[in-house]
Structure formats: C-alpha cells, structure tokens
N, C-alpha and C positions, 0 to 999 in steps of 0.2 A: 347571264354571265358569258356564255358563249358567243352571243351576237356581239357583246362589248369588245371581247378579245378579238373576234374576227374584223371588226372595224378599226381596231388599233393596228393589226397587222396590214390590213388594206392600206391604212393611211401611211404607215411606215414604208411600204414598199413604193407607193407613189411618190414619196418624199425621197426615195433612194437611200434612206437611212438604214435599211436592213438589206444586207447582201443576199440576193436570192440564192446564190449557190450555197452560201453558208446555211441558209434556212433549210434547203433540201438535204444538206450533209447532216445537219442535226437531226432531222426527221429520220434519215436513214440510220444513223447511230442508235436512236431510241428504238427503232424497230428492231435492230440487230440484238440490242441489249434484252429487250423483251422476249425475243424468240429464244435467246440462250437461257434466260431465267425461267423459262417455261418448260425447259427440258429436264430430264430426270438425271440425277448425279449420284454417285457413290463417293463419299468422303469420310475421312476419319477426324472425329471431333474430340478434342482433349478436354476433359472436365476434371474438376475437383470435387471433393466429396465432403459432406458433413454427416454426422452420426445422429441417429435417432434411437430411441428406446434403449438408451444405455441405462442400466439399473443405478439408482442414486448411490449405492454403496460400493460403486466401482468407478475406476478412473483409468482411461487409456494411458499408457505409458510410453507410446511411440514418440520419437522425436519430431518427425514431420508428417503431414497429412500426405497420403499417395494421391496420384492422378490416375484417372482411367481413360483409355482410349477407346471410344465407341465408333464403330464403322456403321455408317447410316446410308440409306438411300432415300433421296427425297428430291422435290423439285427445287430448282435454283433459287426461287423466291424465298423458300424455307431456309436454305442454307444462308442466304444473305441476311435474312432475319435473325439467324442464330448468333450472329456476330454482335448483336446489340442487346442481348440479354445475359443474364448471369449464367455461366457455365459451371453449374455445380448439380449434383444429384445427391440425395439422401440415401444413405446406407442404412438399412433397418438391421440392427445388430440382434434383435430378438426373433425376427422371422426369417432372415435371409443368411443367418450365420449359426455355426454350432460352436461349442467350446471344447477346447483341447488344451490341457496343461496351462491353464490361466492366459489362454489366447482365443480370441474370436476368430474363426476361419470363415471368410466370407466367399460364397461360390457365385459367380456370375450367372451361371444357368439357372440357379435357384432363385436368384433376384431378377431374371430377365423380365417377367411381367411388371415388376415394380419399376424397372428402367423404362419400359415401353410406355408406361402410363406417364412418367414424368417428362418424357420427350414429346409425347403427344401422338395422335394418330396419323399426322401428316409425315412422320418419320417411320421408316422400316429399319429395325435394328438387325444388321448383318452379323456382327460379332462384338465381343467385349474383350478387351485385353488390358491387363492380365486377367485371366479367368479365375484366379484365386488370390485374395488378400488376406494378410494376417494383422490382427490388432491385439497386441498383448496388452493386459490390463492388470491392475492391482486393486487390492481391496482397501477403501478408504479408511483411514484412521483419523481420530481427532486428538489434538494435543493443545493444551492451553500454555501459552508462553507470555512472559512479560513484554510490554512495549517500551522500547527505548527511544527517548525523545532526543533528536538532534536539534539543539537550539543555539542560537547567538542572540541573547537578549541583553540590552543595557538600559539602565534607567536614568532619567534626568537627575541632576545634582539634588540631593535631598529626598529623592523618592526611592522607595523599594517596596517589596512584598514580604509579609511576614512568613507565610507558608510556602513561598516559592511557586513554581509552575505546577498546577494540578492537572494531571492527565486523566481523561475519562474516555473509555476504560483504561485502566492501567495494565490489562492483560487481555488477549484475544485467543480466539480458537484458530489453530492452523489445521487445515483439512486436506489430506493428500495420502499418497501411499506410504506404507510403513518405511520404506527405503529413503524416502525423500524427507520426510519430517523428523526422523529420529535424531539427526544432528542439529536441528534447529533449536538454539537456546533462547532466542528473543527475535522480535521483529522491530526494525528500526523505521523511524519516520523520515519524511523528506525534511530539509533544513527549514527551520523556523528562525527567520531573521527580523528582529524588532529593535529599534535603536531610539534612545533618548525618551523612553516611556514615561509618561506622566498620568496615564489613565488606566482603568482596569483592562486586563487583557482578555479576549474572548476570540479565539481563533480555531479554525478547522485545518488540520494537517494531514496530508495523505501518508498512507503506509507504504512502504517499499517491500515487495517481494523479493526474496533471495534471487540473486542473479542465476544460480544453478537449478532453480525451481521450474520445472517444465509443466507440472499439472497441479501445483499447490494452489489451493484457494484459501482466502481468509474469511472469517465470519463477518468482517466488515472492512471497508477499504479506507477509512479515515478515522481519526479521533479528534477529540476537542481538547483544547489547552486553555485553562483559564487561571487568572491570577487577579487577587484584589490589591491594587496599587495604592499606596498612601504615602503622605508626606512623613518623613522620619526625622528624629533629632537624636542627639547623643545625651545620655544621663549618667551620672555618677553617684555611688552611694558607698558608705563605710559599712562593711559586713563583718560581725563579730566572727572569731575563730573558735571552733569546737575541738577539744582534744578527745579522741575515742580511745578505749582500751587502756587507759591509764591504770596501772596496778594500785591497789588500795594503800600499800605501803610506800608508794612512790609519790614524791611531790616535785613539781618542776615549776620553772618560771620561764615564759616564753614571751617573745616580742617579735613583731607588733601583735597587739591583741585584736586588731581589726585590719582588714585589707580593703583598699579602695577598688571598687569594681566599676568599670565603664560598660556601657551597653547601649545598643540603639532600640528606639521604641517609636511607635507612630505618636504623632501629636495628640490623637484622641486618647491614647492610653498613657500618657506621660504621667498624670497625676495618680494613676492607679498602681504605679510600681513603688513598692515599700521594701525595707530591708528584710522584713519577715518572709518575703517571697524567695530570698536566696538562703542557701545553707552552705557553708564552707567548713570542711572537717580536715583534721590531721590525725593519723593513726600512729599511736605509740608503738605498735608492732612493727611498723617500718624501721623504727630506731633500733629495736632489739635484733632485728634480722640483718641490719647492715652497718650498725654502729656509726651512722652519719651524724653529723653535728647540727643537723637541721631537719625540719619537717618539710614535707612537700604538700601544700595545701590542695585540696580537690573540691570541686563543686559537687555537692550532693543534691542540690535543689536549685532550679533556675525557673523564674516565671515563664509561662507559656507565651506571653505576649512580647518577649524581648529577644533580640538575636545579637550576634557578634559580641557575646560577652567576654570580657578579659579582666583578669586580675593584674593589678599594677605591680604586684610582688609575687614572686614564685617560691620564695624560701621563707621558713619561719624559724628563727633561732631560738635555741632553748638552753636552760641550764637546770641539771638536777640539783635541788636544794636538800633533799633528804630521802 
C-alpha cells in the first residue's frame, strides 16, 4: 500500500500535477496539528444527564433536565474525539443522592468516582459544576379514565354500522403524580378520518397526552377502533298502541289504534324484524296530570338490530266514553 502511494506521488511530481510547495505546506500543517493534539489541555465539557435507579413508584417532576459542566484535563486527541460521541452521563439517584422533603439531592463529590468511570481513564476530572443538583419527585398514582374518540367517519350511500364504532379498550390507566392526574377526566385520541366507507373498519388510533402533562404515562399508547359495516335499507311496520294505567271504571276511545314506524335495518336482518319486536305505550296518568287532549306515545321496546327508529305520528287523540 505504501509503495503504491509513493509511486503515485512520484508520478504526480514528475508530471507537475502536484505543486511541491503545496505538498510541503500540507505536511507541515499535519505535523503542527499532530503536535497540538498530542499536548495536554484543560477544558470544560458541558454534558446532559439521564437518571438511573429511580424507583418505579416515583416520577421526577422537574420541567427540564439540567446540564453539568465538567472540567477535564486530557490530550487533544481525546478532546477532539469527545465532540463525536453522546455527551451525557448517568446520574445514580440511589447511590449518589439522598432524599430531603420529596427531593433527591445529588452531590457531585459523592458521584465523582461514577463520573470518572463514565468519562474513562484518559480524562482527569478537575471539577464538576454545579456541585449540587436537586430533583423533586412525586409518588406515582394510577387512575382509570375513559377514552374519548375523535372521529370523522362517513359511510357510502346505503351503508352503515349497527353498533357504531367500537373502541378497545374504552378506558385506560393514567400513571403519574397526584397533582397531574387529579384533573384528567378522559384521554382523547388522534383524529380518525374515514370517508365513503363500504367495508368493515379495523384501525389503530394513537392516544394524545394532555398538553400540560410533563411526567404522565399511559398504560398503552394507542387503541383499536372496529365496526361491522353492512348494507342497510329502510323498513316500515304498523305497531299497535297499548294504553297503560287506565282506571277500571273509565273507558276511552282513542285513534289511531296503530302507528306506522320507520326504521333502518341491514339487508341480512330485514326479514327478521316483526311487529312483536316493537312496543308503543301511552300512559293515562299523563292525562290525569296535565288534562291534555291527547296521549304522547313512547317506545317501550325496540328490536336490537334496527336503528334510526321513528314514529310517523307523535299524538294519539282520545275520547272518554264513560
């Protein structure tokens, strides 16, 4: 390899493609750089921190992670290399800190052997500033809250879902300090946008942490949304009316005796919908209390496989005959 490089340089010089002055200047510069890097220097390196040995039932409540300024003495080669690796050190809250009033107090002198180990033998630690750091913490609490789905879903003409969008799970655990989770009533999802749907829905939607939450964690980061989408059609039936609480000594004549009811049902279930699946009642006690001249019919039973049920009439006229 060296012989090949030497031959290329000789050839280039003979062909005058390489300026001799420039070559010697480059060599001189390299020698100068090497001599500088081989000297010992004292510099301050700013590093971030991460935390180890934090108990599972605690969470740090500080807004920002602090930085540490470490004054080191080492060769220039090592300083140059330090710019190319992650400048963070691990703070051991169990071994290098003590607790005072719900706050970890970290002492640099106490942690010095650990810092030296992380920097390596080629660095001499001269000082660490600040010499004390405080890490307030809270005790973790767990609270179960419902999931609120943000969705914008439209179905193709004639298509729908009977049970709507089913969210699994419909509630999750919020984990954090008491002060942060006490006002959380629900967790919202990211927006689910689906349009002109004709097929079953099976989607995964991410959960959004509250904007003010600094230390809150969720038992999971997303939920599933499913729906069985079917072809729907409209049906109509005549449903008889039942009068409740009619006194034994009172007789009435009311009309109409039946009400036409419209509903939507999947094509698969269309033939299974019968009048017996519905029940419409009027209460005589309503008349006694209000002296109205009509009853207000109310659904008391509706088949589970229909939706958007409507009565074509909302008043039942009556006449007391005796």
